N, C-alpha and C positions, 0 to 999 in steps of 0.2 A: 701474464698480467700482474701477478704478484711481484715478480722481479722488477717490472716497470715501476710499480708503486714504491718499492724499496729504493730504487735509484733516484726517483723524484724526491723522496724524503731526504735522502743523503745530500742531494744537490741543494735543497732548500735550507737544510741545517748546516751546510758546509761553510767554512770561512776561508778566504783566500790568504795564503801564506807563502810568500816567496814564489808566486806564480803557480803553485800547486794547490789542488783542492784538498782541504783537510777536513775529514768527517768528524763531527762532534760525537762524543760518547752517548749511548742511549741508556745510561744508568738513571733509574728513577729513585728519588729520595723520598722515603716515608718519614715525616717528622712527627714524633710522639712526645708529649710532655705531660707530666702529672706533678702537682705540688704535693707537699707532705700531707696536707689536710685532705687531699682528694684521693689518696691512694686506695681507700676502702669504699669510695662512693661508686655506685653502679654507673656505668657509662663512661667512666674516666680512668678505668684500670688500663695498665699498659697492654696487657694481652688483648683486651677487647678493642682498643684503638687500632692495634696492628691488624687484627682480623678484619675490621671494617675497611681499612685502607687497602688491604690486599684484595678484598672482595670488590672494592670500587675499581681498582686497576684492571681486574679481570672483566668486570662489566663494561668498562669503557674501552676495552681492548687495547690498553696501553702496553706496548712491547718494550722490553729491555730488562736489564739486570736490576733487581730491586735491592736497595740497601736501606736499612732502618737506622734512624738516628734517634736516640732516646735520652731525654733529660728527665731523670727521675728525682723528684723532690725539689724542683725549681719553680719559682713564681714567674708569671708572665709579665710582672711589673718591670723586669730588667731584661735587656737583650744580651746581657753577658752570661751566656749559658754554654757549657763546653760542647755539647752535641750540636747546638745551633751554630756555634762558631766554626766547628769542623765542617758542617754541611755547607755553610756559606763560602768557606774557603774553596771547597771542591767546585761549587757553582761558578765562582769567579775564575777558576782555572779551566772552565768550560768542560768539566768532567761529568756534569749532570744535565739531563735534558728536561727534567720535570721535578717539581717539588709538590708533594701531596700532603695535606693535613686533614684531620677530621673536622675541626671547627676553627674559626679565626682566633678564638681566645686561647687555643693551644699554642699559637705562634706568638701573639702579643695582644695587648689590650689598649695600647696607645695608638690612636689613629695616625699620628704623624709618623711613628715608627713603621706602621703597617704599609702606608703609602710609599714611604721611602724605600722599603724593602722590595715591594712589588715593582716599583720603577727600575730598581737595580736589576732584578731578575729579568725584566723585559728587555733591558739594554743588552744583557749578555745572552739573550735568546734562550732563556730557561723558562719553561712553562710553570704555571702556578695554579693549583686547583684545591678546592675544599670539598671533601666528600659529603659533609653535612649540609653546606649551604648551596652546593651545585652552581657555581658560577665559572665563567671563562673570562680571564683578564685580557684576552686578545681583542674583545669587542668593547665599544663605548658603553653599551648597556651593562655588560658584565662588570666594568670598572665602577660604574655608578652604584650597582648593587653592592660591590665590595666596600665602597666608601660608606654607604648607609649602614651596612653590617658592622664595619669597623667603628663607626660613631656609637652604635648601640653597645658594642663590647666595651668601649671606653666609658660610656655612661654607667654600665653595670658595675664596672670596676670601681668607679667613684662612689656608687651607692653602697657597695660592699664595704668600702673603706669607711664611709660615714657610719654604717651600722656597727662596725667593729669599734670605731672611736666612741660611739655612744655607749656601747656595752662596757668598754674599758673605763670610761668616765664614771659610770654608775658603780662599778666595782671599787674604783679609787675613792670616790666620795662617800660611799656607804659602808665600806668594810675596811679592814686592816690587812687585806690580802696582798701578797707581793705579786705585782704584775710585770716585773722586769727582772733581769738577771741580777743577782746580788753583787754588790761592789766588794772590794777587798775590805775585810773586817767583819763580813756577815756571811752566814749560810742561809738557805731557805729550807725550812722544815714545816710541813703541813701548810704550805702556801703563806708562811710568815717569815719575816726577817728575824733571825736569831744570831746574836753576837758570837763570832768566832774569837774566843779570848786571846788566842795566840796571835792572830792577825790584828786584833783590836789594840793590843799592846804596841805593835809596830806603828799603827796609825797614830796613837797618842805621842809616840816618839817623833814621828814626822811633823806633827802639829807643833810640838815643843821646839824642834829645830827651826821651823819656819818663823815662829814667833820670836825666836832669838835672832832673826835676821838672815838666816840662810836661804839661798835660792833653791829652786827645784833641781837644778843641775847638781849642786852639792849634796842635796838629800838623795838624789838618784845614786850618786857614787857611794854614799854611805850604805844604802840598801844593797847594792850589788856587791860591795865588799863583805857584807854580812851574809850574802848568799840568799837573800829574801827574793821570792818569786811572786809574780802576779797570780791572779785566780786561774789564768790560762797556763801557768807554769813557765812563763817567759820572764826575762829580766826586765826590771823597771826601766822606763825611759823618762826623759825630762817631761815629755808630754803627758805620760800616764801619771806621774807624780802630781803635776799641775791639775789634771782633771780630778784626781781623787781628793785633793785638798780643797777643791771648789765644790765638791758634791755635797748637797744638803743631807744626803742619806746618813752621813757619819754623825749628824746632829739630831738624828731621830725624825727628820722630816722626809716627806716624799713629794716630789714635784712631777706632775704629769702634764702633758700637752706643751712641753717646753719647745721641742724641735719637731721638724718634719723633713721629709725628703721630696725634692722636686727635680725631676729629670736627672736623677743621680747625684744631686747636690744636697748636702745637709744644711738646713736653714733653721734659724731660731725665731720663734714667734715673739710678739711684743709681750712684755712681762705681765700686762693686765690680763692676758689670755691664759697664763699659767694657772694650773690648779695646785696649790700648795697645801699639803696636809701636815700640820704640826702634830707632834706626839704620835706619829704613825707607828713607830716601833721604838725599842729601847735604844737610846743614843750612846755613842762611844764618847763623844765630847758634848758639853752643854752648849746651848744656843749662844750665850754670851762669848764663850771661847771661839765658837765658829765665826761670829761676827768680827771679833778681833783678828782672827786668822785671815779673813777676806780683806780687811783693811791692810794688814801686813803684806799680803800678796800684791795688792794694788799699789801700795806705797813703794814696794821694791821695783815693780814694773816701771813706774815713772822715773825711777832713778837711773835707768838705762845701764850703760856699760860701766859706769863708776859706782854701781850699787855697793861694792865692797871696799871702795877707796875711803879710808878713814881720815885722809887729809882734809876732805871737804864734807862737813856734816850736812850741808843743804843741797847736795847734788840733785838736780832734777826738780827742785822745789822753787829756787829763786828765779824770778822773771823780771824783765825790764818792762815797765809800764808804757814806755814810749813806742816800742815796736812789738811788744808781746812775745819776744823771743827769750829763751833761757839765758841766764847769766852763769858762766862757768868759772871754775877756779883757775887762777893764774899765779904761778910761783916765780919769783925773781930773787936772785942773789947778787948783791953788789960786790965789786972788787974788794970793798972794805970788809966783806963777810956778813954784812947785814942782810937779813932775809925779809922778803915782802910776800904776804899772802893776801890776794884780792879776789873778789868776784867781779867779773867784767862782762859787759854786754857782748854776747856771742855774735849778734848781727853786725856789730861794728868790726869785731876782730876777724870774722870769717868772710863777710860780704861787703865790707866797707860801707854799710848802711847805718842808719840811726846816728849816734854820735858817741864819742869816747867818754864813758863815765864808769867809775868803779867804786867799790866800797870795801873797806877793810874787813877781812874774814872774821877776825876775833870779835870786832865790834858788832858785826851783823849776827854772828852765831850766839854771842852772849845776850844780845837783845832779844832774840827769839826764845832762848832758854828762860830769861827773866819773865817774858810774857806768858810762857807756858805755866810757870810756877805761880804766876798771878793771873789765873785763868779768867777772872772777872773782867779783864781788860780786852778779852777777845771779842771780835765782832762775828757772832755765829750766824752763818747763812745756810738756809736749807729750804727746799721745797719738796722734800721727799717723804720722810717717815716721821710721824708724830704720834703721841699717845692721846687716846680719847678718854672720855669721862669714865667709861666702864673698863678701862685698862686694856681694850683691844688695840691692835695696831692697824692703822689705816694708811694707805698710800694715797697721797694727794693727787699724784698723776692718775691713779685709778679713778678717783672721783671726777677729775676733769674729763677723762675719757668717757665716763658714764654720761656726762652732760653732752658730749659730742654725739654719743649714740642716740640720746633723746632727740637731739636736733635732727638727726637723720630720720628717726621715726616720724617726727612731725612733718618733715618734708615729704615723706612717702604718703602720709595721710592727705596732705594737700594735693598731691598729684592724683591720688585715687579719687578725691572729690572733684577735681577739675575734669577728670575723664569719665565722670558719672558712674564710677565703680561703686561708690558708697553714697548714701543720701546725706542730707544736712544734719539729721539727728545723730547718725553714726559718727559723722565728722566731729560734732561737738562733744560727744562722749569721749572719743579718742583724744581730742584736744585737752579736755579737762583732766583725763587720767594722766596724760603726759605732763601737764602742768603741775599736777599734784606730786608726781615723782620728782620733778625738777626742784620744787620747793624743799623737799626732804634732803636731796643731795646737796643743794646750795647751802642749807643750814649745816650739814655735816662738814662741808668744805670750809665754811666760815669759821666753825669751831676749831677745825683741824689746823688751819693757818694761824689762828690766834694762839694755839698751844705749842707751836713749833719751837719757839725760842727757849722756853723754860725746859721742855723735855730734852732738847739737845744739849743745853748747857749742863744739865744734871749728868747726862751720860758722859759728856766730855770730861767733867771734873772727876767723875769716877775713874775714867781711864787714865787721867793724869796721876791719880793716886796709885793705881796699879803699876805704873811705870816710874814711880818716884826714884827708886834705887838706880835704875838705868840712866835716868836723866842727870843724876848727880855723880855718876860713875866717872872714874878717871880713864876708863877704857872708851876711846872715841868711837869704836865700832858699836858698842852698846848704846852710847848716846845717839849716834846716827840712826840706829834702828828705832829707838824710842821716838825721836823727833819726827821721822817720816810716818810713823803710825798716828801721830797727833796733828801734824800740820800738812795741809794740802798745798798751799802756795804762800810764798813770801814775795810780795811785789815791792820793787825798789824804784823810786822816782828821783831823778837827779842825784843819785847816790846819797840821799839824805832822808827822804821820807820813806817810811816802811809801813806796809799794810800786811797783816797776817790773817790768813783764813784757815780755820781748822779743818781737819779731815773728818767727815761725818761717818 
């Protein structure tokens, strides 16, 4: 009788291959996972999980060779785990007959990942069981239970993430503790950022080089030639240089809630959701220098491939107003030996669109330089950063977003009233409170927009003064770097009318 049951099992588990019956292996996989934070928690230790799984296999009379797969110190948030990857590879090769776990959250906490994995195991005729929840995926009821449990696991993970985020925000806003790894230039002692003077000197040199017009690639080569290594002991890359130079940490600021991860992708939140703490720790460079550095980086980025070409000072800045496309430099030399330097509409030259119009290089560049030196002629445009009466810095976009949030609040109150969730008195109180908040924000916005021009013009004039030597230099490279830090666009109409917009 026993032999008969064994033959039936083999026939049921067998797969036809080349006309011959091929019996699947009866290896049972016990999957165990514990994160770093859980290693000392009762019920989640590696040994206890394995003991429970072996007891479950014995109680359920599961026959076959048992193999244990352990991911020690890995989170369930990602499916990229070495032991899990190895186990799934064996399952796909039909070397496993059953996968057993203690609880669903040991495997994953994302419902989509869970259902996808279970469907795949079902297709390759590999059983799946949980010792803690006691379900069988071979039945419709068992799959329903699995989906419900998976949804709760995902919900719990979301709640844990929210709690961690709330705790981190409290730490960030109420203390000066370090809540992230230190960047190059700092060490962490007693949960605080402390300047590493040797690294900080390198950071200051990097800032100096980039303010002089060098790009991240050239700075990277300098550092590697000097033998400077990152915090991880690796060689600097163009990307790591760029990230370090954009990091507010070097200016004594701390930014939290900037980014998040969704399904393995790193995403950036809107700026109004960032938590920015100024004077969080001792800075390596001052805030004004950091702002100039960001302008220099952005200005170089818009210059593109000709960022270091000294022949054309306005590379990436000049635009044709008729088509909106850039105007690029064109050089011609006549048989007579006479040379011509022009900025020409790229849309016409490359696509045969727009129309042929050009402007003399020296005429345009000298006009721009004259306007910079006579900065009162500039038309300053901005809707971003302004100074308030008490010298705080307010973001106009932040105020506008605050008004949008109030609109959403008001809409929710209307919906609650229409659904009889709140009475008329509650609705009126909510309406009056929201209206009061709106009046305050509208007043701030009105003042902020009124003060924009004066604040920006003063800052622009100050920056012109700091770059005066470079602007008057005979070195065209220095001139180009200074111009692109001060000028955002130069718009040319019919090769005669010029409009200049400063870089804020």
